[in-house]
N, C-alpha and C positions, 0 to 999 in steps of 0.2 A: 082499310084492311085493318082494322085493330089487331093487337097481338103477335104482330108478323114483327122480325129483325128487321127486315130491307123490305117492305112494302112495295116502294117503287120500282126496285131493281127486279124483286120478283117479276109484277107486273110483266117490265120489258123484257126476261127473259120468255116466259111465259109465252107472251106475243110473239117473240120469234121462233119458238117453237112449233107453234100452232102455224104459223106463216108456211113453215116449212111443211107441216102435214098435208095443209090447204094445196101449197102445190105440188107437192110427191105422192099423194098419198100412201095407201101401206103395200107391201109386198116386198118392199129393196132390202139388202142388207143391214145390219145397223153402219155399216161404216160407212154408207153412202149417206145415211142420215145426218151422222157425226159433221160431214164434210159439207153439205146443205148448210147444218146450223152455222156452222164455223164461216162462213160466207154468210149469210144473215144477221149473225152477231155483227161482221165487221163493217156492215152495211149499217147498221143500225147503231153502230159506236159504241158497243156493251163490249167492254173488256173481260177476257177470257183465258185458257190456259189450254190448249190441243191435250187431250190425253196421249201419252208415249205410245 
């Protein structure tokens, strides 16, 4: 992934987001996806801050 500032981190984040989508599918409110992504990122040990 040439040209990206943090390619490994980006790959991990996209992987977490895809896992959430694969598990939940579409049709939920944004808050549901935010909480699910926070859980998935904790599982994968990806540091993050929740949006207030």
